KOLVEXDO-17430 format. One record per residue (C-alpha): residue number from 1; residue in one letter; x, y, z. Coordinates in Angstrom, 3 decimals. Layout:
# KOLVEXDO-17430
NUM / A / X / Y / Z $
...
END
This chain:
# KOLVEXDO-17430
1 / M / 73.836 / 126.980 / 70.802 $
2 / K / 76.339 / 128.900 / 68.648 $
3 / T / 78.384 / 129.643 / 71.752 $
4 / L / 78.379 / 125.960 / 72.721 $
5 / I / 79.515 / 124.918 / 69.243 $
6 / K / 82.301 / 127.506 / 69.290 $
7 / R / 83.498 / 126.369 / 72.710 $
8 / T / 83.290 / 122.716 / 71.661 $
9 / L / 85.492 / 123.343 / 68.657 $
10 / I / 88.020 / 125.306 / 70.707 $
11 / I / 88.295 / 122.600 / 73.382 $
12 / A / 88.403 / 119.821 / 70.779 $
13 / M / 91.269 / 121.571 / 68.998 $
14 / L / 93.121 / 122.013 / 72.290 $
15 / S / 92.571 / 118.353 / 73.142 $
16 / G / 93.804 / 117.283 / 69.738 $
17 / A / 96.854 / 119.522 / 70.037 $
18 / A / 97.891 / 117.633 / 73.154 $
19 / F / 98.210 / 114.483 / 71.048 $
20 / G / 99.849 / 115.841 / 67.928 $
21 / G / 96.735 / 117.495 / 66.551 $
22 / V / 95.121 / 114.163 / 65.650 $
23 / I / 91.714 / 113.228 / 67.032 $
24 / P / 92.122 / 109.564 / 68.077 $
25 / K / 89.904 / 106.586 / 67.393 $
26 / H / 88.281 / 105.217 / 70.535 $
27 / R / 87.094 / 101.764 / 71.503 $
28 / I / 84.536 / 101.435 / 74.310 $
29 / P / 85.011 / 98.531 / 76.750 $
30 / K / 82.291 / 96.024 / 77.549 $
31 / N / 80.766 / 96.335 / 81.031 $
32 / E / 82.778 / 93.416 / 82.393 $
33 / D / 85.999 / 95.021 / 81.188 $
34 / V / 85.508 / 98.518 / 82.657 $
35 / I / 86.948 / 98.003 / 86.142 $
36 / Q / 90.494 / 96.842 / 86.771 $
37 / V / 91.970 / 96.500 / 90.260 $
38 / F / 95.613 / 96.352 / 91.321 $
39 / D / 95.540 / 95.683 / 95.055 $
40 / R / 98.679 / 95.892 / 97.161 $
41 / S / 97.020 / 97.677 / 100.088 $
42 / K / 97.913 / 96.522 / 103.585 $
43 / E / 94.919 / 97.883 / 105.513 $
44 / S / 91.153 / 97.476 / 105.258 $
45 / V / 89.732 / 99.896 / 107.855 $
46 / L / 89.953 / 103.610 / 107.116 $
47 / P / 90.632 / 105.813 / 110.183 $
48 / N / 87.933 / 108.251 / 111.293 $
49 / T / 90.208 / 111.129 / 110.254 $
50 / F / 91.679 / 110.719 / 106.790 $
51 / K / 93.332 / 112.701 / 104.008 $
52 / F / 91.677 / 112.905 / 100.592 $
53 / L / 93.037 / 114.241 / 97.291 $
54 / A / 91.309 / 115.019 / 93.982 $
55 / W / 93.381 / 115.495 / 90.818 $
56 / N / 92.971 / 115.372 / 87.061 $
57 / M / 96.347 / 113.904 / 86.075 $
58 / Y / 96.413 / 114.993 / 82.392 $
59 / K / 97.295 / 111.437 / 81.333 $
60 / G / 100.680 / 111.815 / 83.059 $
61 / Q / 101.990 / 113.946 / 80.204 $
62 / N / 103.886 / 116.517 / 82.265 $
63 / S / 107.489 / 115.615 / 83.003 $
64 / T / 107.103 / 115.845 / 86.799 $
65 / W / 103.934 / 113.753 / 86.981 $
66 / A / 105.515 / 110.582 / 88.421 $
67 / A / 107.519 / 112.428 / 91.094 $
68 / D / 104.487 / 114.533 / 92.043 $
69 / F / 102.202 / 111.498 / 92.153 $
70 / N / 104.575 / 109.606 / 94.454 $
71 / L / 104.780 / 112.620 / 96.761 $
72 / L / 101.006 / 113.140 / 96.842 $
73 / S / 100.167 / 109.473 / 97.316 $
74 / E / 102.468 / 109.205 / 100.326 $
75 / G / 100.614 / 112.083 / 102.000 $
76 / H / 97.015 / 110.961 / 101.390 $
77 / D / 94.781 / 108.000 / 102.227 $
78 / I / 92.457 / 108.227 / 99.206 $
79 / L / 93.106 / 109.855 / 95.819 $
80 / A / 90.284 / 110.407 / 93.319 $
81 / T / 92.034 / 110.922 / 89.986 $
82 / Q / 90.847 / 111.575 / 86.453 $
83 / E / 92.538 / 111.118 / 83.074 $
84 / M / 94.113 / 107.860 / 84.110 $
85 / Y / 96.147 / 106.683 / 81.110 $
86 / F / 97.334 / 103.094 / 81.346 $
87 / R / 100.644 / 103.517 / 79.610 $
88 / G / 104.290 / 104.334 / 80.386 $
89 / E / 105.121 / 105.634 / 83.867 $
90 / M / 101.503 / 105.627 / 84.995 $
91 / K / 100.992 / 102.003 / 84.026 $
92 / D / 104.218 / 101.040 / 85.786 $
93 / I / 103.205 / 102.794 / 89.017 $
94 / F / 99.693 / 101.354 / 89.008 $
95 / E / 100.991 / 97.829 / 88.469 $
96 / N / 103.904 / 97.968 / 90.909 $
97 / K / 103.554 / 100.603 / 93.645 $
98 / D / 103.325 / 98.869 / 97.013 $
99 / G / 100.881 / 99.718 / 99.799 $
100 / F / 97.956 / 100.920 / 97.664 $
101 / E / 94.830 / 99.674 / 95.940 $
102 / F / 94.448 / 101.082 / 92.421 $
103 / T / 90.873 / 100.796 / 91.149 $
104 / T / 90.423 / 102.013 / 87.580 $
105 / A / 87.300 / 102.500 / 85.480 $
106 / T / 87.959 / 102.735 / 81.739 $
107 / S / 85.903 / 105.185 / 79.693 $
108 / F / 87.507 / 104.078 / 76.441 $
109 / F / 90.698 / 102.721 / 74.920 $
110 / F / 92.627 / 105.731 / 73.652 $
111 / D / 93.555 / 105.255 / 70.002 $
112 / G / 91.912 / 101.850 / 70.300 $
113 / K / 94.502 / 100.319 / 72.657 $
114 / D / 95.468 / 102.185 / 75.858 $
115 / R / 92.943 / 102.505 / 78.689 $
116 / T / 91.905 / 105.938 / 79.912 $
117 / G / 89.311 / 106.944 / 82.476 $
118 / V / 89.236 / 107.497 / 86.224 $
119 / A / 91.171 / 105.839 / 89.039 $
120 / T / 90.523 / 105.863 / 92.775 $
121 / I / 93.646 / 105.011 / 94.732 $
122 / S / 93.735 / 104.159 / 98.418 $
123 / R / 95.949 / 102.798 / 101.159 $
124 / F / 92.862 / 100.888 / 102.296 $
125 / A / 91.139 / 98.118 / 100.374 $
126 / S / 87.692 / 99.096 / 99.111 $
127 / S / 84.710 / 96.972 / 100.111 $
128 / E / 82.718 / 97.628 / 96.925 $
129 / K / 83.425 / 98.878 / 93.407 $
130 / K / 80.841 / 100.021 / 90.863 $
131 / F / 80.776 / 102.310 / 87.846 $
132 / Q / 78.344 / 104.482 / 85.920 $
133 / R / 78.937 / 105.073 / 82.242 $
134 / S / 77.441 / 108.338 / 80.981 $
135 / K / 74.263 / 107.823 / 78.960 $
136 / Y / 75.380 / 110.430 / 76.442 $
137 / R / 78.599 / 110.542 / 74.448 $
138 / E / 80.827 / 113.424 / 73.547 $
139 / P / 80.612 / 114.710 / 69.988 $
140 / I / 83.431 / 114.202 / 67.486 $
141 / V / 85.176 / 111.417 / 69.438 $
142 / K / 81.855 / 109.657 / 70.319 $
143 / S / 83.097 / 108.497 / 73.720 $
144 / P / 81.287 / 108.255 / 77.089 $
145 / K / 82.621 / 109.435 / 80.446 $
146 / M / 82.785 / 107.631 / 83.745 $
147 / V / 81.861 / 107.790 / 87.430 $
148 / L / 83.654 / 105.277 / 89.667 $
149 / L / 81.961 / 104.441 / 92.978 $
150 / T / 84.082 / 102.841 / 95.707 $
151 / S / 83.236 / 102.161 / 99.355 $
152 / Y / 85.507 / 101.971 / 102.407 $
153 / Q / 84.934 / 100.637 / 105.912 $
154 / L / 85.527 / 103.311 / 108.564 $
155 / E / 86.808 / 102.809 / 112.105 $
156 / N / 83.455 / 103.886 / 113.551 $
157 / G / 81.614 / 101.157 / 111.636 $
158 / E / 80.197 / 103.419 / 108.948 $
159 / E / 80.907 / 103.024 / 105.256 $
160 / L / 82.384 / 105.875 / 103.227 $
161 / L / 81.197 / 106.188 / 99.627 $
162 / V / 83.516 / 107.942 / 97.160 $
163 / A / 82.146 / 108.977 / 93.768 $
164 / N / 84.931 / 109.913 / 91.349 $
165 / I / 83.759 / 111.721 / 88.210 $
166 / H / 85.243 / 112.810 / 84.934 $
167 / A / 82.180 / 114.521 / 83.534 $
168 / I / 80.987 / 114.469 / 79.953 $
169 / N / 82.219 / 117.466 / 77.959 $
170 / F / 81.265 / 119.452 / 74.834 $
171 / V / 77.533 / 118.813 / 75.465 $
172 / I / 74.492 / 120.808 / 76.493 $
173 / S / 73.811 / 121.259 / 80.196 $
174 / K / 70.974 / 118.704 / 80.344 $
175 / K / 73.326 / 115.902 / 79.290 $
176 / L / 75.826 / 116.819 / 81.992 $
177 / E / 72.972 / 117.077 / 84.509 $
178 / H / 71.939 / 113.518 / 83.684 $
179 / Q / 75.381 / 112.148 / 84.553 $
180 / I / 75.644 / 114.125 / 87.790 $
181 / R / 72.115 / 113.191 / 88.856 $
182 / E / 72.746 / 109.470 / 88.325 $
183 / A / 75.643 / 109.588 / 90.775 $
184 / A / 73.730 / 111.882 / 93.140 $
185 / N / 70.902 / 109.329 / 93.334 $
186 / V / 73.338 / 106.685 / 94.599 $
187 / I / 74.787 / 109.140 / 97.123 $
188 / K / 71.289 / 110.083 / 98.309 $
189 / E / 70.465 / 106.420 / 99.022 $
190 / H / 73.753 / 105.842 / 100.856 $
191 / K / 73.241 / 106.074 / 104.628 $
192 / G / 76.802 / 106.907 / 105.633 $
193 / P / 79.293 / 109.643 / 104.731 $
194 / A / 80.030 / 110.375 / 101.078 $
195 / I / 82.422 / 112.374 / 98.885 $
196 / F / 81.738 / 113.362 / 95.275 $
197 / A / 84.882 / 114.665 / 93.589 $
198 / G / 86.580 / 115.202 / 90.279 $
199 / D / 86.493 / 117.115 / 87.022 $
200 / F / 82.867 / 118.215 / 86.525 $
201 / N / 83.575 / 120.162 / 83.298 $
202 / T / 81.359 / 122.998 / 84.508 $
203 / W / 82.741 / 125.662 / 82.180 $
204 / S / 79.445 / 127.519 / 81.754 $
205 / K / 77.269 / 129.321 / 84.281 $
206 / K / 74.345 / 127.043 / 83.420 $
207 / K / 76.388 / 123.910 / 84.093 $
208 / Q / 77.698 / 125.263 / 87.398 $
209 / R / 74.160 / 126.135 / 88.494 $
210 / A / 72.903 / 122.677 / 87.540 $
211 / M / 75.695 / 120.937 / 89.485 $
212 / R / 75.040 / 123.038 / 92.577 $
213 / R / 71.261 / 122.604 / 92.379 $
214 / I / 71.480 / 118.811 / 92.125 $
215 / L / 74.123 / 118.334 / 94.810 $
216 / N / 72.592 / 120.803 / 97.237 $
217 / Q / 69.327 / 118.873 / 96.893 $
218 / T / 71.290 / 115.708 / 97.677 $
219 / G / 72.408 / 117.260 / 100.974 $
220 / M / 76.028 / 117.713 / 99.965 $
221 / T / 78.322 / 120.614 / 100.855 $
222 / E / 80.736 / 122.183 / 98.389 $
223 / V / 84.332 / 122.557 / 99.570 $
224 / K / 85.521 / 126.171 / 99.639 $
225 / Y / 89.273 / 126.678 / 99.419 $
226 / T / 90.112 / 129.525 / 101.787 $
227 / E / 93.527 / 128.332 / 103.006 $
228 / G / 95.795 / 130.026 / 100.485 $
229 / P / 94.974 / 130.997 / 96.887 $
230 / D / 92.356 / 129.042 / 94.962 $
231 / T / 94.318 / 128.155 / 91.828 $
232 / R / 92.082 / 125.355 / 90.579 $
233 / M / 91.816 / 124.765 / 86.829 $
234 / K / 89.508 / 127.194 / 85.013 $
235 / V / 87.964 / 126.947 / 81.556 $
236 / F / 86.335 / 130.086 / 80.145 $
237 / G / 86.920 / 131.705 / 83.542 $
238 / R / 85.038 / 129.060 / 85.587 $
239 / F / 86.288 / 126.347 / 87.910 $
240 / I / 85.761 / 122.793 / 86.680 $
241 / D / 87.295 / 120.734 / 89.549 $
242 / Y / 85.214 / 120.295 / 92.713 $
243 / V / 84.912 / 118.268 / 95.884 $
244 / W / 81.544 / 117.828 / 97.626 $
245 / Y / 80.901 / 115.975 / 100.894 $
246 / K / 78.096 / 114.712 / 103.114 $
247 / N / 77.944 / 113.495 / 106.742 $
248 / L / 81.588 / 114.411 / 107.297 $
249 / K / 83.485 / 117.239 / 109.008 $
250 / L / 85.951 / 119.126 / 106.817 $
251 / D / 89.032 / 119.964 / 108.887 $
252 / K / 91.318 / 121.356 / 106.160 $
253 / A / 91.163 / 122.079 / 102.436 $
254 / K / 93.890 / 123.484 / 100.237 $
255 / V / 94.703 / 123.765 / 96.544 $
256 / L / 98.289 / 122.596 / 96.043 $
257 / G / 99.415 / 125.260 / 93.607 $
258 / N / 103.064 / 124.190 / 93.827 $
259 / I / 102.297 / 120.835 / 92.146 $
260 / R / 102.683 / 121.080 / 88.366 $
261 / G / 102.610 / 117.432 / 87.292 $
262 / A / 99.400 / 118.092 / 85.312 $
263 / D / 97.492 / 120.983 / 83.773 $
264 / H / 94.962 / 120.696 / 86.631 $
265 / I / 96.009 / 121.525 / 90.198 $
266 / P / 95.399 / 118.892 / 92.934 $
267 / M / 93.116 / 119.645 / 95.880 $
268 / S / 93.999 / 118.265 / 99.330 $
269 / H / 91.540 / 117.729 / 102.222 $
270 / T / 91.404 / 116.373 / 105.740 $
271 / F / 88.005 / 114.892 / 106.696 $
272 / S / 86.722 / 113.470 / 109.983 $
273 / T / 83.615 / 111.484 / 110.821 $
274 / L / 80.867 / 113.250 / 112.766 $
END
């Protein structure tokens, strides 16, 4: 417990430092105000081979974020992103970029006004959109975290389920397990292919073990990045960004270490239906 408290304080201080050292006040949206959709997609049927990206965007704070996002979005069919921050360049892109559907799920209003959470972005219109708000809240800021669930019609008639997570942080393993298991239960009931991706905040051995136990039991496979160096984000020496999949064939997977538009490094994949 002492170790957890120490780590919580360290991460909280680092998070505060990113916003001038001030811990913000948060406002939690009502259920009907969680999901926002900006749909300028031109297609509705996802091809049987598609490109998928997962990326924590660090609220678009890095100077190259917009250029990197435009480059990445042009090369992928679906992007599961975390730390969406509906302000400035990011807000402008979400509201105006042509050819994509932007589905956002707000965890809270940062400093009481600007939305932040997760966003799943696709060239193809989703057929269903749901969210899961974490049962537990993070200490200090008292905010929940979010899983966004979107579905896409595939060429072969199946439906792809994408679960996009920004996991609860600064909490004991059992609270993180609860959030992961809630999403895993939906994936387990889904008959077609599924992807579970995002920032799992698994910065302890216990949390990594819990994630793997739950998702292995769900029949999912963890992506291993063997094409080039694995430069994914680490906290306390452990990876926190992951992509898991089920009832799909993984053709390629690579960590895009040359992209520096956020503190996390994006992960690119090519999947095909079985």
